[in-house]
C-alpha positions as a Markdown table, in Angstrom:
| # | Residue | x | y | z |
|---|---|---|---|---|
| 1 | Met | -9.0 | 22.6 | 6.6 |
| 2 | Asp | -5.6 | 24.3 | 7.1 |
| 3 | Thr | -4.6 | 24.8 | 3.5 |
| 4 | Asp | -0.8 | 24.9 | 4.3 |
| 5 | Phe | -1.1 | 21.4 | 5.9 |
| 6 | Ala | 0.3 | 22.9 | 9.2 |
| 7 | Phe | 3.6 | 23.2 | 7.3 |
| 8 | Arg | 5.4 | 25.0 | 10.1 |
| 9 | Asp | 4.7 | 22.0 | 12.3 |
| 10 | Ile | 6.1 | 19.7 | 9.7 |
| 11 | Leu | 9.2 | 21.7 | 9.3 |
| 12 | Asp | 9.7 | 21.7 | 13.0 |
| 13 | Gln | 9.4 | 17.9 | 13.1 |
| 14 | Ala | 11.6 | 17.5 | 10.1 |
| 15 | Arg | 14.3 | 19.6 | 11.7 |
| 16 | Ile | 14.2 | 17.4 | 14.8 |
| 17 | Ser | 14.4 | 14.3 | 12.6 |
| 18 | Ala | 17.4 | 15.7 | 10.7 |
| 19 | Gln | 19.2 | 16.9 | 13.7 |
| 20 | Ala | 18.8 | 13.5 | 15.3 |
| 21 | Gly | 20.9 | 12.1 | 12.5 |
| 22 | Arg | 18.9 | 9.0 | 11.8 |
| 23 | Ser | 20.7 | 6.6 | 9.5 |
| 24 | Ala | 19.3 | 5.3 | 6.2 |
| 25 | Asp | 19.2 | 1.7 | 7.5 |
| 26 | Val | 15.7 | 0.2 | 7.6 |
| 27 | Ser | 16.0 | -0.1 | 11.4 |
| 28 | Glu | 16.2 | 3.7 | 11.6 |
| 29 | Arg | 13.4 | 4.5 | 9.2 |
| 30 | Val | 9.8 | 5.6 | 9.9 |
| 31 | Phe | 7.1 | 3.7 | 7.9 |
| 32 | Leu | 3.5 | 4.6 | 7.4 |
| 33 | Val | 1.5 | 1.6 | 6.1 |
| 34 | Thr | -2.1 | 2.0 | 5.2 |
| 35 | Gly | -4.5 | -1.0 | 5.0 |
| 36 | Ala | -2.5 | -2.5 | 7.8 |
| 37 | Ala | -5.1 | -4.4 | 9.8 |
| 38 | Gln | -5.0 | -7.4 | 7.5 |
| 39 | Gly | -3.5 | -8.9 | 4.4 |
| 40 | Phe | -0.5 | -7.4 | 2.7 |
| 41 | Gly | -0.6 | -4.3 | 4.8 |
| 42 | Tyr | -0.5 | -6.2 | 8.0 |
| 43 | Gly | 2.3 | -8.5 | 6.8 |
| 44 | Ile | 4.4 | -5.6 | 5.5 |
| 45 | Ala | 4.1 | -3.6 | 8.8 |
| 46 | Gln | 4.9 | -6.8 | 10.7 |
| 47 | Ala | 8.0 | -7.5 | 8.6 |
| 48 | Phe | 9.5 | -4.1 | 8.9 |
| 49 | Ala | 8.7 | -3.8 | 12.6 |
| 50 | Ala | 10.6 | -7.1 | 13.0 |
| 51 | Met | 13.6 | -5.4 | 11.3 |
| 52 | Gly | 13.5 | -2.7 | 13.9 |
| 53 | Ala | 11.7 | 0.0 | 11.9 |
| 54 | Lys | 9.3 | 2.4 | 13.5 |
| 55 | Val | 5.9 | 1.8 | 12.0 |
| 56 | Ala | 2.6 | 3.7 | 11.9 |
| 57 | Leu | -0.2 | 1.3 | 11.0 |
| 58 | Ala | -3.3 | 2.9 | 9.6 |
| 59 | Asp | -6.7 | 1.3 | 8.7 |
| 60 | Met | -10.4 | 2.0 | 9.0 |
| 61 | Asn | -10.5 | -1.0 | 11.4 |
| 62 | Lys | -9.5 | 0.9 | 14.5 |
| 63 | Lys | -9.4 | -2.1 | 16.9 |
| 64 | Gly | -7.6 | -4.3 | 14.4 |
| 65 | Val | -4.9 | -1.8 | 13.6 |
| 66 | Lys | -4.3 | -0.7 | 17.3 |
| 67 | Asp | -4.1 | -4.3 | 18.4 |
| 68 | Ala | -1.6 | -5.1 | 15.6 |
| 69 | Ala | 0.5 | -2.1 | 16.6 |
| 70 | Ser | 0.5 | -3.2 | 20.2 |
| 71 | Ile | 1.5 | -6.8 | 19.3 |
| 72 | Phe | 4.3 | -5.7 | 17.1 |
| 73 | Ala | 5.7 | -3.2 | 19.6 |
| 74 | Lys | 5.9 | -5.9 | 22.3 |
| 75 | Gln | 7.1 | -8.7 | 20.1 |
| 76 | Phe | 9.8 | -6.7 | 18.3 |
| 77 | Gln | 10.7 | -4.1 | 20.9 |
| 78 | Thr | 10.2 | -1.2 | 18.5 |
| 79 | Asp | 7.9 | 1.8 | 18.4 |
| 80 | Cys | 4.6 | 1.2 | 16.6 |
| 81 | Met | 1.3 | 3.0 | 16.6 |
| 82 | Gly | -2.1 | 2.3 | 15.3 |
| 83 | Ile | -4.2 | 5.1 | 13.6 |
| 84 | Glu | -7.8 | 4.9 | 12.5 |
| 85 | Ala | -7.9 | 6.4 | 9.0 |
| 86 | Asp | -10.1 | 6.5 | 5.9 |
| 87 | Val | -7.8 | 7.0 | 2.9 |
| 88 | Ser | -10.7 | 8.2 | 0.7 |
| 89 | Asp | -11.2 | 11.2 | 3.1 |
| 90 | Glu | -8.8 | 14.1 | 2.8 |
| 91 | Asp | -9.1 | 15.3 | 6.4 |
| 92 | Ser | -8.6 | 11.8 | 7.7 |
| 93 | Val | -5.4 | 11.4 | 5.5 |
| 94 | Arg | -4.1 | 14.7 | 6.7 |
| 95 | Asp | -4.7 | 13.9 | 10.3 |
| 96 | Met | -3.2 | 10.4 | 9.9 |
| 97 | Thr | 0.0 | 11.8 | 8.4 |
| 98 | Leu | 0.3 | 14.5 | 11.1 |
| 99 | Ser | -0.2 | 12.0 | 13.8 |
| 100 | Ala | 2.6 | 9.8 | 12.5 |
| 101 | Val | 5.0 | 12.7 | 12.1 |
| 102 | Lys | 4.3 | 14.2 | 15.5 |
| 103 | His | 4.8 | 10.8 | 17.1 |
| 104 | Phe | 7.9 | 9.7 | 15.3 |
| 105 | Gly | 9.5 | 13.0 | 14.4 |
| 106 | Gly | 9.5 | 12.3 | 10.7 |
| 107 | Leu | 8.4 | 10.0 | 7.8 |
| 108 | Asp | 10.7 | 8.0 | 5.5 |
| 109 | Val | 8.5 | 5.4 | 3.7 |
| 110 | Leu | 4.9 | 5.5 | 2.8 |
| 111 | Val | 3.4 | 2.1 | 1.8 |
| 112 | Ser | 0.0 | 2.7 | 0.4 |
| 113 | Cys | -1.7 | -0.6 | 0.7 |
| 114 | Ala | -5.4 | 0.2 | 1.5 |
| 115 | Gly | -7.7 | -1.1 | -1.1 |
| 116 | Ile | -11.0 | -2.7 | -1.8 |
| 117 | Leu | -12.4 | -4.9 | -4.6 |
| 118 | Lys | -15.9 | -5.3 | -5.9 |
| 119 | Ala | -16.2 | -7.8 | -8.7 |
| 120 | Gly | -19.0 | -7.7 | -11.4 |
| 121 | Gly | -19.7 | -7.0 | -15.0 |
| 122 | Leu | -21.1 | -3.9 | -16.7 |
| 123 | Asp | -24.6 | -5.1 | -16.2 |
| 124 | Glu | -24.1 | -5.8 | -12.5 |
| 125 | Leu | -21.9 | -3.2 | -10.9 |
| 126 | Thr | -23.6 | 0.0 | -9.8 |
| 127 | Lys | -22.2 | 3.5 | -10.2 |
| 128 | Glu | -21.9 | 3.7 | -6.4 |
| 129 | Asp | -19.8 | 0.5 | -6.3 |
| 130 | Phe | -17.6 | 1.8 | -9.1 |
| 131 | Glu | -17.0 | 5.1 | -7.4 |
| 132 | Arg | -16.3 | 3.6 | -4.0 |
| 133 | Val | -13.6 | 1.3 | -5.4 |
| 134 | Asn | -11.9 | 4.2 | -7.1 |
| 135 | Ala | -12.3 | 6.5 | -4.0 |
| 136 | Val | -10.2 | 4.0 | -2.0 |
| 137 | Asn | -7.8 | 2.6 | -4.5 |
| 138 | Tyr | -7.1 | 5.6 | -6.8 |
| 139 | Thr | -8.0 | 8.7 | -4.9 |
| 140 | Gly | -6.7 | 7.2 | -1.7 |
| 141 | Phe | -3.3 | 6.7 | -3.1 |
| 142 | Phe | -3.3 | 10.3 | -4.4 |
| 143 | Leu | -4.2 | 11.7 | -1.0 |
| 144 | Cys | -1.6 | 9.6 | 0.9 |
| 145 | Ala | 1.1 | 10.5 | -1.6 |
| 146 | Lys | 0.1 | 14.2 | -1.5 |
| 147 | Tyr | 0.5 | 14.6 | 2.3 |
| 148 | Ala | 3.4 | 12.1 | 2.8 |
| 149 | Ser | 5.4 | 14.0 | 0.1 |
| 150 | Glu | 5.0 | 17.3 | 1.9 |
| 151 | Val | 6.7 | 15.8 | 5.0 |
| 152 | Met | 9.5 | 14.2 | 2.9 |
| 153 | Lys | 10.1 | 17.5 | 1.0 |
| 154 | Ala | 10.5 | 19.3 | 4.3 |
| 155 | Gln | 13.0 | 16.7 | 5.6 |
| 156 | Arg | 15.0 | 17.0 | 2.4 |
| 157 | Ile | 15.7 | 20.6 | 3.2 |
| 158 | Phe | 17.6 | 19.6 | 6.3 |
| 159 | Asp | 19.2 | 16.5 | 4.9 |
| 160 | Pro | 19.8 | 17.0 | 1.1 |
| 161 | Ala | 21.4 | 13.5 | 0.6 |
| 162 | Arg | 18.5 | 11.6 | 2.1 |
| 163 | Leu | 16.2 | 9.5 | -0.1 |
| 164 | His | 12.6 | 8.8 | 0.7 |
| 165 | Asp | 10.1 | 6.3 | -0.7 |
| 166 | Ile | 6.4 | 6.3 | -1.7 |
| 167 | Ile | 5.3 | 2.8 | -2.6 |
| 168 | Glu | 1.9 | 1.7 | -3.9 |
| 169 | Ile | 0.9 | -1.9 | -3.4 |
| 170 | Asn | -0.8 | -2.2 | -6.7 |
| 171 | Ser | -1.8 | -5.5 | -8.4 |
| 172 | Lys | -1.2 | -7.7 | -11.4 |
| 173 | Ser | -4.6 | -6.3 | -12.4 |
| 174 | Gly | -2.9 | -3.0 | -12.9 |
| 175 | Leu | -0.8 | -4.6 | -15.6 |
| 176 | Glu | -3.5 | -6.4 | -17.6 |
| 177 | Gly | -7.3 | -6.3 | -17.8 |
| 178 | Ser | -9.5 | -8.4 | -15.5 |
| 179 | Lys | -12.7 | -10.0 | -16.7 |
| 180 | Ala | -15.8 | -9.0 | -14.6 |
| 181 | Asn | -13.5 | -6.9 | -12.4 |
| 182 | Phe | -13.2 | -3.7 | -14.3 |
| 183 | Ala | -13.6 | -1.3 | -11.4 |
| 184 | Tyr | -10.6 | -2.8 | -9.5 |
| 185 | Ala | -8.4 | -3.2 | -12.6 |
| 186 | Gly | -9.2 | 0.3 | -13.8 |
| 187 | Ser | -8.3 | 1.8 | -10.4 |
| 188 | Lys | -5.0 | -0.1 | -10.4 |
| 189 | Phe | -4.1 | 0.9 | -14.0 |
| 190 | Gly | -4.7 | 4.5 | -12.8 |
| 191 | Gly | -2.5 | 3.9 | -9.8 |
| 192 | Ile | 0.4 | 3.0 | -12.1 |
| 193 | Gly | -0.3 | 6.3 | -14.0 |
| 194 | Leu | -0.1 | 8.1 | -10.7 |
| 195 | Thr | 3.1 | 6.3 | -9.7 |
| 196 | Gln | 4.9 | 7.3 | -12.9 |
| 197 | Ser | 3.6 | 10.9 | -12.7 |
| 198 | Phe | 4.5 | 11.3 | -9.1 |
| 199 | Ala | 8.0 | 9.8 | -9.7 |
| 200 | Leu | 8.7 | 12.5 | -12.3 |
| 201 | Glu | 7.4 | 15.3 | -10.1 |
| 202 | Leu | 9.1 | 14.2 | -6.9 |
| 203 | Ala | 12.5 | 13.0 | -8.2 |
| 204 | Pro | 14.1 | 16.5 | -7.7 |
| 205 | Phe | 13.2 | 16.1 | -4.0 |
| 206 | Gly | 14.9 | 12.7 | -3.6 |
| 207 | Ile | 11.6 | 10.9 | -3.3 |
| 208 | Lys | 11.4 | 7.6 | -5.2 |
| 209 | Val | 7.9 | 6.5 | -6.2 |
| 210 | Asn | 7.3 | 2.9 | -7.2 |
| 211 | Ala | 4.5 | 0.3 | -7.4 |
| 212 | Ile | 4.6 | -3.3 | -6.4 |
| 213 | Cys | 2.2 | -5.5 | -8.4 |
| 214 | Pro | 1.5 | -8.7 | -6.5 |
| 215 | Gly | -0.2 | -11.8 | -7.9 |
| 216 | Asn | -3.1 | -13.3 | -6.1 |
| 217 | Leu | -2.8 | -13.7 | -2.3 |
| 218 | Leu | -4.9 | -16.8 | -2.3 |
| 219 | Asp | -4.5 | -17.5 | 1.4 |
| 220 | Gly | -5.4 | -14.0 | 2.5 |
| 221 | Pro | -8.8 | -12.8 | 3.7 |
| 222 | Leu | -9.5 | -10.9 | 0.5 |
| 223 | Trp | -9.7 | -14.2 | -1.4 |
| 224 | Ser | -10.6 | -16.8 | 1.3 |
| 225 | Asp | -13.3 | -15.1 | 3.4 |
| 226 | Pro | -16.3 | -17.5 | 3.0 |
| 227 | Glu | -18.9 | -14.8 | 2.6 |
| 228 | Arg | -17.2 | -11.8 | 1.0 |
| 229 | Gly | -13.9 | -13.2 | -0.4 |
| 230 | Leu | -13.0 | -13.3 | -4.1 |
| 231 | Phe | -13.4 | -17.0 | -4.4 |
| 232 | Lys | -17.1 | -16.5 | -3.5 |
| 233 | Gln | -17.5 | -13.3 | -5.5 |
| 234 | Tyr | -15.9 | -14.8 | -8.6 |
| 235 | Leu | -18.0 | -18.0 | -8.3 |
| 236 | Asp | -21.2 | -15.9 | -8.0 |
| 237 | Ala | -20.2 | -13.6 | -10.9 |
| 238 | Gly | -19.5 | -16.5 | -13.2 |
| 239 | Lys | -15.9 | -15.3 | -13.7 |
| 240 | Val | -14.5 | -18.8 | -14.0 |
| 241 | Ala | -16.4 | -20.8 | -16.6 |
| 242 | Gly | -17.6 | -24.2 | -15.3 |
| 243 | Ala | -16.7 | -23.6 | -11.7 |
| 244 | Lys | -19.1 | -25.3 | -9.3 |
| 245 | Thr | -17.3 | -24.5 | -6.0 |
| 246 | Thr | -14.9 | -22.0 | -4.5 |
| 247 | Ala | -12.3 | -24.8 | -4.6 |
| 248 | Asp | -12.7 | -24.9 | -8.4 |
| 249 | Val | -12.1 | -21.2 | -8.5 |
| 250 | Arg | -8.9 | -21.5 | -6.5 |
| 251 | Ala | -7.6 | -24.4 | -8.7 |
| 252 | Tyr | -8.2 | -22.3 | -11.8 |
| 253 | Tyr | -6.1 | -19.4 | -10.4 |
| 254 | Glu | -3.3 | -21.6 | -9.2 |
| 255 | Ala | -3.1 | -23.2 | -12.6 |
| 256 | Lys | -2.5 | -19.8 | -14.2 |
| 257 | Val | 0.8 | -19.3 | -12.4 |
| 258 | Pro | 3.9 | -20.8 | -13.9 |
| 259 | Leu | 5.5 | -21.3 | -10.5 |
| 260 | Gly | 2.3 | -23.0 | -9.3 |
| 261 | Arg | 1.1 | -21.1 | -6.3 |
| 262 | Gly | -0.4 | -17.9 | -5.1 |
| 263 | Cys | 1.6 | -14.9 | -4.0 |
| 264 | Arg | 2.6 | -14.7 | -0.4 |
| 265 | Val | 3.2 | -11.8 | 1.9 |
| 266 | Asp | 6.9 | -12.6 | 2.1 |
| 267 | Asp | 7.2 | -12.3 | -1.7 |
| 268 | Val | 5.9 | -8.7 | -1.5 |
| 269 | Val | 8.0 | -7.8 | 1.6 |
| 270 | Arg | 11.1 | -8.7 | -0.4 |
| 271 | Ala | 10.0 | -6.5 | -3.3 |
| 272 | Val | 9.2 | -3.6 | -0.9 |
| 273 | Lys | 12.7 | -4.0 | 0.7 |
| 274 | Tyr | 14.3 | -4.0 | -2.8 |
| 275 | Val | 12.7 | -0.8 | -4.0 |
| 276 | Ile | 13.7 | 0.9 | -0.7 |
| 277 | Glu | 17.3 | -0.2 | -0.8 |
| 278 | Gln | 18.0 | 0.5 | -4.4 |
| 279 | Glu | 18.9 | 4.1 | -5.1 |
| 280 | Tyr | 18.6 | 4.3 | -8.9 |
| 281 | Glu | 15.0 | 3.4 | -9.9 |
| 282 | Thr | 11.7 | 5.3 | -9.7 |
| 283 | Gly | 8.4 | 5.2 | -11.5 |
| 284 | Gln | 8.4 | 1.4 | -11.9 |
| 285 | Ala | 5.7 | -1.2 | -11.6 |
| 286 | Leu | 7.4 | -4.3 | -10.3 |
| 287 | Pro | 5.5 | -7.6 | -10.9 |
| 288 | Val | 5.5 | -10.2 | -8.1 |
| 289 | Thr | 3.3 | -12.7 | -9.9 |
| 290 | Gly | 5.2 | -16.0 | -10.1 |
| 291 | Gly | 5.4 | -15.5 | -13.9 |
| 292 | Gln | 1.7 | -15.0 | -14.4 |
| 293 | Val | 2.3 | -11.5 | -15.8 |
| 294 | Met | 5.5 | -10.9 | -17.7 |
| 295 | Leu | 6.5 | -7.4 | -18.8 |
| 296 | Arg | 7.1 | -6.8 | -22.4 |
């Protein structure tokens, strides 16, 4: 692997980007969204493409992410590209970042959304399951932030007033423990530690680093897939006492939310837009939970 991350190439691309004089408006920004073939990642990529942003969508699902990019490009008349990438693999993350930078001439916003969940208690979850969840959710965020920040630092040289954003789509499970779901919760708690640490390290370069902590996307495939979704996993794991069906599990989780419903993609898009547009906050974990988790 090229240990300097092809830095000369990045500087060349950053110089082109700076000389082009792109404005700070969302419509002129370049986004890289991981986990973009479905769920929150898909919805975030779609929403910012609709605003006119240039969007690189990345996912292990090559067909899904390329199809999504093609649809968004045609629907919103903006430049989108799909990239096959495994965020747990360093070479793949490096290549993903370089592909986006070479295509668009820069990178303004990283939305690290790729994630997996494997529910189970201490007596059920294997070491392999535990390590895989952490490889994607924790190590994957580290790798994406590592390479995206190199691009952003290079751009800052040519445009010292410009701000950039690294955003982790975390979870309410990063704010409080989760019964029979320790691998996921632990990886998300770790993600907030990375967010705060990266924010301190990257602030001198004009890079804001924040986490969005959504509540449960009950209508998304992570929850509702009939074979692998969380309703099924939690029912099988006995996470909800007395639940006989997946409908019982859903009702239990809806009842835990003061505003009475699961989180929606639009709720998270508004939060992402907020942390990009504000210029005086970094290192934060922003709950989007309908009141289910309240910061103290």
